[in-house]
C-alpha positions in Angstrom: -104.0 -81.5 -54.9 -104.3 -84.7 -53.8 -101.6 -87.1 -53.8 -103.9 -89.8 -54.5 -103.4 -89.3 -58.2 -99.9 -89.5 -59.1 -99.8 -91.3 -62.2 -97.3 -93.0 -63.9 -95.0 -90.0 -65.0 -94.9 -88.9 -61.2 -93.9 -92.4 -60.2 -91.1 -92.6 -62.6 -90.2 -89.0 -61.5 -90.0 -90.2 -57.6 -88.3 -93.3 -58.5 -85.5 -91.2 -60.3 -84.9 -88.8 -58.0 -84.9 -91.7 -55.0 -82.1 -93.3 -57.1 -80.2 -90.3 -57.5 -80.3 -89.4 -53.7 -80.0 -93.1 -52.1 -77.8 -94.4 -55.0 -78.4 -98.1 -56.7 -77.2 -100.2 -53.8 -79.8 -98.9 -51.3 -82.8 -99.0 -53.3 -83.0 -102.8 -52.8 -82.8 -102.4 -48.9 -85.3 -99.7 -48.7 -87.5 -101.4 -50.8 -87.3 -104.3 -48.5 -87.4 -102.4 -45.3 -90.8 -100.5 -46.8 -92.1 -103.9 -47.4 -91.7 -105.3 -44.2 -93.1 -102.3 -42.1 -96.2 -102.6 -44.7 -96.9 -106.0 -44.1 -96.5 -105.6 -40.3 -98.6 -102.9 -40.1 -101.6 -105.0 -41.9 -101.0 -107.7 -39.9 -101.4 -105.4 -36.8 -104.7 -103.9 -38.2 -105.9 -107.3 -39.1 -105.1 -108.4 -35.4 -106.7 -105.5 -33.9 -109.7 -106.0 -36.1 -109.9 -110.0 -35.2 -109.7 -108.5 -31.5 -112.7 -106.3 -31.8 -114.9 -108.8 -33.4 -113.9 -111.2 -30.7 -115.1 -108.6 -28.1 -118.1 -108.0 -29.6 -120.1 -111.3 -29.0 -118.9 -111.7 -25.5 -120.6 -108.4 -24.9 -123.7 -109.4 -26.1 -123.6 -112.7 -23.9 -122.8 -110.7 -21.1 -125.9 -108.3 -21.7 -128.1 -111.2 -22.1 -127.1 -112.9 -18.8 -127.5 -109.6 -17.1 -130.9 -109.0 -18.4 -131.6 -112.6 -17.6 -130.8 -112.3 -13.8 -132.4 -108.9 -13.6 -135.5 -110.3 -14.6 -135.2 -113.2 -12.4 -134.6 -111.1 -9.4 -137.7 -108.8 -10.3 -139.9 -111.9 -9.7 
C-alpha cells in the first residue's frame, strides 16, 4: 500500500499519536526542526542543480575549443 495517499483521517491519526508520544510541549520544537531540515534539503538540492547547470555550458565551450584546435592541427 503506497504512503502517498494518507488522506485527512490518516494525517489526524498520525498527529494524535505524535501528541501522545511527544507531548504538547515538544511538538512545536519537532515541527521547527522538521521545517529547518526540509528547507536545508531544498536549498542543497537547488545548489546542486545550479552547479550542474553551470558545468554544462563550460563543457560545451571546451568541446568546441578542442574541435577548433584539432581542425587547425589537421590543416
